[in-house]
FIGU-488748 format. One record per residue (C-alpha): chain; x, y, z. Coordinates in steps of 0.5 Angstrom, whole numbers, plus 500, padded with zeros to 3 digits. Layout:
N
<drenlum chaine="A" X="X" Y="Y" Z="Z"/>
...
//
This chain:
318
<drenlum chaine="A" X="278" Y="277" Z="424"/>
<drenlum chaine="A" X="281" Y="273" Z="418"/>
<drenlum chaine="A" X="276" Y="270" Z="413"/>
<drenlum chaine="A" X="275" Y="262" Z="414"/>
<drenlum chaine="A" X="272" Y="257" Z="410"/>
<drenlum chaine="A" X="268" Y="254" Z="416"/>
<drenlum chaine="A" X="260" Y="255" Z="416"/>
<drenlum chaine="A" X="257" Y="261" Z="420"/>
<drenlum chaine="A" X="253" Y="256" Z="424"/>
<drenlum chaine="A" X="260" Y="253" Z="427"/>
<drenlum chaine="A" X="260" Y="259" Z="432"/>
<drenlum chaine="A" X="256" Y="258" Z="438"/>
<drenlum chaine="A" X="252" Y="253" Z="442"/>
<drenlum chaine="A" X="248" Y="252" Z="448"/>
<drenlum chaine="A" X="247" Y="245" Z="446"/>
<drenlum chaine="A" X="249" Y="241" Z="440"/>
<drenlum chaine="A" X="245" Y="241" Z="434"/>
<drenlum chaine="A" X="241" Y="234" Z="433"/>
<drenlum chaine="A" X="243" Y="230" Z="427"/>
<drenlum chaine="A" X="240" Y="232" Z="421"/>
<drenlum chaine="A" X="237" Y="228" Z="416"/>
<drenlum chaine="A" X="239" Y="229" Z="409"/>
<drenlum chaine="A" X="233" Y="227" Z="406"/>
<drenlum chaine="A" X="229" Y="232" Z="410"/>
<drenlum chaine="A" X="234" Y="238" Z="410"/>
<drenlum chaine="A" X="233" Y="239" Z="417"/>
<drenlum chaine="A" X="237" Y="237" Z="424"/>
<drenlum chaine="A" X="232" Y="234" Z="428"/>
<drenlum chaine="A" X="231" Y="226" Z="427"/>
<drenlum chaine="A" X="225" Y="225" Z="432"/>
<drenlum chaine="A" X="219" Y="230" Z="431"/>
<drenlum chaine="A" X="216" Y="227" Z="438"/>
<drenlum chaine="A" X="222" Y="227" Z="442"/>
<drenlum chaine="A" X="224" Y="234" Z="439"/>
<drenlum chaine="A" X="217" Y="237" Z="441"/>
<drenlum chaine="A" X="218" Y="234" Z="448"/>
<drenlum chaine="A" X="225" Y="236" Z="449"/>
<drenlum chaine="A" X="223" Y="243" Z="446"/>
<drenlum chaine="A" X="217" Y="243" Z="451"/>
<drenlum chaine="A" X="220" Y="241" Z="457"/>
<drenlum chaine="A" X="227" Y="244" Z="456"/>
<drenlum chaine="A" X="225" Y="251" Z="453"/>
<drenlum chaine="A" X="227" Y="255" Z="459"/>
<drenlum chaine="A" X="234" Y="252" Z="459"/>
<drenlum chaine="A" X="239" Y="258" Z="457"/>
<drenlum chaine="A" X="234" Y="262" Z="454"/>
<drenlum chaine="A" X="238" Y="268" Z="455"/>
<drenlum chaine="A" X="239" Y="273" Z="460"/>
<drenlum chaine="A" X="232" Y="273" Z="463"/>
<drenlum chaine="A" X="230" Y="266" Z="465"/>
<drenlum chaine="A" X="222" Y="265" Z="466"/>
<drenlum chaine="A" X="221" Y="258" Z="467"/>
<drenlum chaine="A" X="215" Y="259" Z="472"/>
<drenlum chaine="A" X="212" Y="265" Z="469"/>
<drenlum chaine="A" X="209" Y="268" Z="464"/>
<drenlum chaine="A" X="205" Y="264" Z="458"/>
<drenlum chaine="A" X="206" Y="260" Z="452"/>
<drenlum chaine="A" X="205" Y="264" Z="446"/>
<drenlum chaine="A" X="205" Y="263" Z="438"/>
<drenlum chaine="A" X="212" Y="266" Z="435"/>
<drenlum chaine="A" X="212" Y="273" Z="433"/>
<drenlum chaine="A" X="219" Y="271" Z="429"/>
<drenlum chaine="A" X="222" Y="265" Z="425"/>
<drenlum chaine="A" X="229" Y="263" Z="423"/>
<drenlum chaine="A" X="226" Y="260" Z="417"/>
<drenlum chaine="A" X="233" Y="258" Z="413"/>
<drenlum chaine="A" X="237" Y="256" Z="410"/>
<drenlum chaine="A" X="241" Y="249" Z="412"/>
<drenlum chaine="A" X="248" Y="250" Z="413"/>
<drenlum chaine="A" X="248" Y="257" Z="413"/>
<drenlum chaine="A" X="249" Y="259" Z="420"/>
<drenlum chaine="A" X="242" Y="259" Z="423"/>
<drenlum chaine="A" X="244" Y="255" Z="430"/>
<drenlum chaine="A" X="249" Y="261" Z="431"/>
<drenlum chaine="A" X="244" Y="266" Z="430"/>
<drenlum chaine="A" X="239" Y="263" Z="434"/>
<drenlum chaine="A" X="244" Y="262" Z="440"/>
<drenlum chaine="A" X="247" Y="269" Z="439"/>
<drenlum chaine="A" X="240" Y="272" Z="439"/>
<drenlum chaine="A" X="238" Y="268" Z="445"/>
<drenlum chaine="A" X="243" Y="272" Z="449"/>
<drenlum chaine="A" X="238" Y="278" Z="449"/>
<drenlum chaine="A" X="233" Y="278" Z="455"/>
<drenlum chaine="A" X="227" Y="280" Z="451"/>
<drenlum chaine="A" X="228" Y="274" Z="447"/>
<drenlum chaine="A" X="225" Y="267" Z="449"/>
<drenlum chaine="A" X="227" Y="261" Z="444"/>
<drenlum chaine="A" X="226" Y="254" Z="443"/>
<drenlum chaine="A" X="233" Y="250" Z="443"/>
<drenlum chaine="A" X="231" Y="245" Z="438"/>
<drenlum chaine="A" X="227" Y="245" Z="431"/>
<drenlum chaine="A" X="220" Y="244" Z="432"/>
<drenlum chaine="A" X="219" Y="243" Z="424"/>
<drenlum chaine="A" X="211" Y="245" Z="425"/>
<drenlum chaine="A" X="210" Y="248" Z="418"/>
<drenlum chaine="A" X="213" Y="242" Z="415"/>
<drenlum chaine="A" X="213" Y="236" Z="419"/>
<drenlum chaine="A" X="208" Y="237" Z="425"/>
<drenlum chaine="A" X="203" Y="241" Z="422"/>
<drenlum chaine="A" X="197" Y="236" Z="423"/>
<drenlum chaine="A" X="198" Y="236" Z="430"/>
<drenlum chaine="A" X="195" Y="243" Z="430"/>
<drenlum chaine="A" X="197" Y="250" Z="433"/>
<drenlum chaine="A" X="196" Y="248" Z="440"/>
<drenlum chaine="A" X="201" Y="243" Z="440"/>
<drenlum chaine="A" X="206" Y="248" Z="437"/>
<drenlum chaine="A" X="204" Y="253" Z="442"/>
<drenlum chaine="A" X="206" Y="248" Z="448"/>
<drenlum chaine="A" X="212" Y="247" Z="445"/>
<drenlum chaine="A" X="214" Y="255" Z="446"/>
<drenlum chaine="A" X="217" Y="257" Z="452"/>
<drenlum chaine="A" X="214" Y="262" Z="457"/>
<drenlum chaine="A" X="214" Y="269" Z="456"/>
<drenlum chaine="A" X="213" Y="275" Z="459"/>
<drenlum chaine="A" X="210" Y="282" Z="456"/>
<drenlum chaine="A" X="215" Y="285" Z="452"/>
<drenlum chaine="A" X="219" Y="279" Z="450"/>
<drenlum chaine="A" X="219" Y="276" Z="443"/>
<drenlum chaine="A" X="218" Y="268" Z="442"/>
<drenlum chaine="A" X="222" Y="265" Z="437"/>
<drenlum chaine="A" X="224" Y="258" Z="434"/>
<drenlum chaine="A" X="228" Y="256" Z="428"/>
<drenlum chaine="A" X="227" Y="251" Z="423"/>
<drenlum chaine="A" X="232" Y="252" Z="417"/>
<drenlum chaine="A" X="228" Y="247" Z="412"/>
<drenlum chaine="A" X="222" Y="252" Z="412"/>
<drenlum chaine="A" X="225" Y="256" Z="407"/>
<drenlum chaine="A" X="225" Y="250" Z="402"/>
<drenlum chaine="A" X="218" Y="247" Z="404"/>
<drenlum chaine="A" X="213" Y="249" Z="399"/>
<drenlum chaine="A" X="207" Y="249" Z="404"/>
<drenlum chaine="A" X="211" Y="253" Z="409"/>
<drenlum chaine="A" X="209" Y="260" Z="407"/>
<drenlum chaine="A" X="202" Y="259" Z="406"/>
<drenlum chaine="A" X="201" Y="256" Z="413"/>
<drenlum chaine="A" X="205" Y="261" Z="417"/>
<drenlum chaine="A" X="201" Y="267" Z="413"/>
<drenlum chaine="A" X="195" Y="263" Z="416"/>
<drenlum chaine="A" X="198" Y="263" Z="423"/>
<drenlum chaine="A" X="200" Y="270" Z="423"/>
<drenlum chaine="A" X="200" Y="275" Z="417"/>
<drenlum chaine="A" X="205" Y="280" Z="421"/>
<drenlum chaine="A" X="210" Y="275" Z="423"/>
<drenlum chaine="A" X="218" Y="277" Z="422"/>
<drenlum chaine="A" X="222" Y="272" Z="418"/>
<drenlum chaine="A" X="229" Y="271" Z="418"/>
<drenlum chaine="A" X="233" Y="268" Z="413"/>
<drenlum chaine="A" X="241" Y="266" Z="414"/>
<drenlum chaine="A" X="244" Y="265" Z="407"/>
<drenlum chaine="A" X="251" Y="263" Z="405"/>
<drenlum chaine="A" X="255" Y="262" Z="398"/>
<drenlum chaine="A" X="251" Y="257" Z="395"/>
<drenlum chaine="A" X="257" Y="253" Z="393"/>
<drenlum chaine="A" X="260" Y="252" Z="400"/>
<drenlum chaine="A" X="253" Y="251" Z="403"/>
<drenlum chaine="A" X="253" Y="245" Z="398"/>
<drenlum chaine="A" X="259" Y="242" Z="400"/>
<drenlum chaine="A" X="258" Y="243" Z="408"/>
<drenlum chaine="A" X="251" Y="240" Z="407"/>
<drenlum chaine="A" X="255" Y="234" Z="403"/>
<drenlum chaine="A" X="260" Y="234" Z="409"/>
<drenlum chaine="A" X="255" Y="233" Z="414"/>
<drenlum chaine="A" X="251" Y="227" Z="410"/>
<drenlum chaine="A" X="258" Y="224" Z="409"/>
<drenlum chaine="A" X="260" Y="224" Z="416"/>
<drenlum chaine="A" X="254" Y="220" Z="418"/>
<drenlum chaine="A" X="254" Y="216" Z="411"/>
<drenlum chaine="A" X="261" Y="214" Z="409"/>
<drenlum chaine="A" X="258" Y="210" Z="404"/>
<drenlum chaine="A" X="255" Y="215" Z="400"/>
<drenlum chaine="A" X="258" Y="217" Z="393"/>
<drenlum chaine="A" X="263" Y="223" Z="392"/>
<drenlum chaine="A" X="260" Y="230" Z="391"/>
<drenlum chaine="A" X="262" Y="230" Z="384"/>
<drenlum chaine="A" X="258" Y="224" Z="382"/>
<drenlum chaine="A" X="252" Y="227" Z="386"/>
<drenlum chaine="A" X="253" Y="234" Z="383"/>
<drenlum chaine="A" X="252" Y="232" Z="376"/>
<drenlum chaine="A" X="247" Y="229" Z="372"/>
<drenlum chaine="A" X="252" Y="228" Z="366"/>
<drenlum chaine="A" X="259" Y="230" Z="368"/>
<drenlum chaine="A" X="261" Y="230" Z="361"/>
<drenlum chaine="A" X="256" Y="235" Z="359"/>
<drenlum chaine="A" X="257" Y="238" Z="365"/>
<drenlum chaine="A" X="250" Y="238" Z="367"/>
<drenlum chaine="A" X="248" Y="240" Z="374"/>
<drenlum chaine="A" X="243" Y="235" Z="378"/>
<drenlum chaine="A" X="239" Y="241" Z="381"/>
<drenlum chaine="A" X="234" Y="236" Z="384"/>
<drenlum chaine="A" X="239" Y="234" Z="389"/>
<drenlum chaine="A" X="237" Y="237" Z="395"/>
<drenlum chaine="A" X="245" Y="240" Z="397"/>
<drenlum chaine="A" X="244" Y="243" Z="390"/>
<drenlum chaine="A" X="237" Y="245" Z="390"/>
<drenlum chaine="A" X="237" Y="249" Z="397"/>
<drenlum chaine="A" X="242" Y="254" Z="394"/>
<drenlum chaine="A" X="237" Y="256" Z="389"/>
<drenlum chaine="A" X="235" Y="262" Z="393"/>
<drenlum chaine="A" X="231" Y="266" Z="388"/>
<drenlum chaine="A" X="227" Y="260" Z="387"/>
<drenlum chaine="A" X="225" Y="259" Z="394"/>
<drenlum chaine="A" X="224" Y="266" Z="395"/>
<drenlum chaine="A" X="219" Y="267" Z="390"/>
<drenlum chaine="A" X="214" Y="263" Z="394"/>
<drenlum chaine="A" X="215" Y="267" Z="400"/>
<drenlum chaine="A" X="214" Y="273" Z="396"/>
<drenlum chaine="A" X="207" Y="271" Z="394"/>
<drenlum chaine="A" X="205" Y="271" Z="402"/>
<drenlum chaine="A" X="210" Y="276" Z="405"/>
<drenlum chaine="A" X="213" Y="283" Z="403"/>
<drenlum chaine="A" X="220" Y="284" Z="403"/>
<drenlum chaine="A" X="219" Y="289" Z="409"/>
<drenlum chaine="A" X="218" Y="283" Z="413"/>
<drenlum chaine="A" X="224" Y="278" Z="411"/>
<drenlum chaine="A" X="231" Y="280" Z="414"/>
<drenlum chaine="A" X="237" Y="276" Z="410"/>
<drenlum chaine="A" X="243" Y="275" Z="414"/>
<drenlum chaine="A" X="250" Y="274" Z="411"/>
<drenlum chaine="A" X="253" Y="267" Z="413"/>
<drenlum chaine="A" X="259" Y="270" Z="411"/>
<drenlum chaine="A" X="259" Y="276" Z="415"/>
<drenlum chaine="A" X="256" Y="273" Z="421"/>
<drenlum chaine="A" X="263" Y="270" Z="422"/>
<drenlum chaine="A" X="267" Y="276" Z="420"/>
<drenlum chaine="A" X="263" Y="281" Z="424"/>
<drenlum chaine="A" X="258" Y="277" Z="428"/>
<drenlum chaine="A" X="256" Y="284" Z="432"/>
<drenlum chaine="A" X="255" Y="288" Z="426"/>
<drenlum chaine="A" X="250" Y="282" Z="423"/>
<drenlum chaine="A" X="246" Y="282" Z="430"/>
<drenlum chaine="A" X="245" Y="289" Z="430"/>
<drenlum chaine="A" X="241" Y="288" Z="424"/>
<drenlum chaine="A" X="237" Y="283" Z="427"/>
<drenlum chaine="A" X="236" Y="286" Z="433"/>
<drenlum chaine="A" X="234" Y="293" Z="429"/>
<drenlum chaine="A" X="229" Y="288" Z="425"/>
<drenlum chaine="A" X="226" Y="285" Z="431"/>
<drenlum chaine="A" X="225" Y="292" Z="434"/>
<drenlum chaine="A" X="229" Y="290" Z="440"/>
<drenlum chaine="A" X="235" Y="294" Z="444"/>
<drenlum chaine="A" X="242" Y="293" Z="441"/>
<drenlum chaine="A" X="244" Y="289" Z="447"/>
<drenlum chaine="A" X="248" Y="283" Z="444"/>
<drenlum chaine="A" X="254" Y="287" Z="442"/>
<drenlum chaine="A" X="261" Y="286" Z="440"/>
<drenlum chaine="A" X="263" Y="285" Z="448"/>
<drenlum chaine="A" X="259" Y="278" Z="447"/>
<drenlum chaine="A" X="264" Y="275" Z="442"/>
<drenlum chaine="A" X="271" Y="273" Z="442"/>
<drenlum chaine="A" X="275" Y="270" Z="436"/>
<drenlum chaine="A" X="277" Y="263" Z="438"/>
<drenlum chaine="A" X="283" Y="262" Z="434"/>
<drenlum chaine="A" X="283" Y="254" Z="435"/>
<drenlum chaine="A" X="276" Y="253" Z="432"/>
<drenlum chaine="A" X="277" Y="259" Z="427"/>
<drenlum chaine="A" X="271" Y="262" Z="428"/>
<drenlum chaine="A" X="267" Y="267" Z="434"/>
<drenlum chaine="A" X="264" Y="264" Z="440"/>
<drenlum chaine="A" X="260" Y="267" Z="445"/>
<drenlum chaine="A" X="263" Y="270" Z="451"/>
<drenlum chaine="A" X="261" Y="266" Z="458"/>
<drenlum chaine="A" X="255" Y="268" Z="461"/>
<drenlum chaine="A" X="256" Y="271" Z="468"/>
<drenlum chaine="A" X="252" Y="265" Z="471"/>
<drenlum chaine="A" X="256" Y="260" Z="467"/>
<drenlum chaine="A" X="263" Y="257" Z="468"/>
<drenlum chaine="A" X="265" Y="256" Z="460"/>
<drenlum chaine="A" X="264" Y="260" Z="454"/>
<drenlum chaine="A" X="259" Y="257" Z="449"/>
<drenlum chaine="A" X="262" Y="255" Z="442"/>
<drenlum chaine="A" X="259" Y="250" Z="437"/>
<drenlum chaine="A" X="260" Y="243" Z="438"/>
<drenlum chaine="A" X="264" Y="238" Z="435"/>
<drenlum chaine="A" X="258" Y="237" Z="429"/>
<drenlum chaine="A" X="260" Y="244" Z="427"/>
<drenlum chaine="A" X="267" Y="246" Z="423"/>
<drenlum chaine="A" X="268" Y="239" Z="420"/>
<drenlum chaine="A" X="274" Y="239" Z="415"/>
<drenlum chaine="A" X="271" Y="239" Z="408"/>
<drenlum chaine="A" X="273" Y="234" Z="403"/>
<drenlum chaine="A" X="277" Y="236" Z="397"/>
<drenlum chaine="A" X="273" Y="238" Z="391"/>
<drenlum chaine="A" X="275" Y="238" Z="384"/>
<drenlum chaine="A" X="276" Y="245" Z="382"/>
<drenlum chaine="A" X="273" Y="244" Z="375"/>
<drenlum chaine="A" X="267" Y="242" Z="379"/>
<drenlum chaine="A" X="267" Y="248" Z="383"/>
<drenlum chaine="A" X="268" Y="252" Z="377"/>
<drenlum chaine="A" X="262" Y="249" Z="374"/>
<drenlum chaine="A" X="258" Y="250" Z="380"/>
<drenlum chaine="A" X="259" Y="257" Z="381"/>
<drenlum chaine="A" X="257" Y="258" Z="373"/>
<drenlum chaine="A" X="251" Y="254" Z="375"/>
<drenlum chaine="A" X="249" Y="259" Z="381"/>
<drenlum chaine="A" X="251" Y="265" Z="378"/>
<drenlum chaine="A" X="245" Y="267" Z="375"/>
<drenlum chaine="A" X="240" Y="265" Z="381"/>
<drenlum chaine="A" X="245" Y="269" Z="385"/>
<drenlum chaine="A" X="244" Y="275" Z="381"/>
<drenlum chaine="A" X="236" Y="274" Z="381"/>
<drenlum chaine="A" X="237" Y="274" Z="388"/>
<drenlum chaine="A" X="241" Y="280" Z="389"/>
<drenlum chaine="A" X="236" Y="284" Z="385"/>
<drenlum chaine="A" X="230" Y="281" Z="389"/>
<drenlum chaine="A" X="233" Y="282" Z="396"/>
<drenlum chaine="A" X="236" Y="289" Z="394"/>
<drenlum chaine="A" X="242" Y="286" Z="397"/>
<drenlum chaine="A" X="249" Y="284" Z="394"/>
<drenlum chaine="A" X="252" Y="278" Z="398"/>
<drenlum chaine="A" X="258" Y="279" Z="394"/>
<drenlum chaine="A" X="259" Y="271" Z="393"/>
<drenlum chaine="A" X="262" Y="272" Z="386"/>
<drenlum chaine="A" X="267" Y="277" Z="388"/>
<drenlum chaine="A" X="269" Y="273" Z="394"/>
<drenlum chaine="A" X="270" Y="267" Z="390"/>
<drenlum chaine="A" X="274" Y="271" Z="385"/>
<drenlum chaine="A" X="279" Y="273" Z="390"/>
<drenlum chaine="A" X="281" Y="266" Z="392"/>
//
């Protein structure tokens, strides 16, 4: 498959992602609605095994905690194909926005599971929420955490593009990215920039969880080799490798992989219109300055995780 500038979250969906709030770096606009929909509709398309009336609701044993515009929706939809995974379709935002509602509220949002099945949810804003690691640790010290990361520069542009589609009146990317354009000072307080400083956020998580409990998935590889990345995810979760290359096909029209149609469905599952938006043209000088800004943080992140995501090499090839 050819390299594509599209976000890995632009792959596959069983349902369209809800609109995202820029200020809260999330994709659910109404927390209570999300809770109700998750509780009432959690059994929909939850994988090969449907257990709407059996089993019991349990707190999750694994979480996809980030990052926004990295590929979390694609990963969630792919792992939900696995018969031993039951996941909530919408983002509960428990550990950042709904924590005061308590663990019983959170448990009730989860789908019912049978013995041997894993309960999961994904809320990408957890990764950048200061209180989230401590709160999650107090719920389950041995929980497994998954972070989908993507080149911070393209992630920031994708983030801006999403906001622009909802608020066409906002300033240009160039204006928002700099505190002082003449001096080339990047505004790291802007959420679109700040989310991509992965090393900074990871430090917070490593105070509570060992690296062995965190899996970092490459958003870029999720596009070019979805089966390969899904093999790592299934191994990490202790699952049999059920989701393989036979579940994916490359959609030439969309320019990214999609899930092949399940046996009980009439259509393949590709992410909706909210994914794969055309990015605005960004001044090459701005791109260059952003790469320079992120490079030391990327190097630190590679060192912390023991993984080289090759974002600098990838940019150099273009």
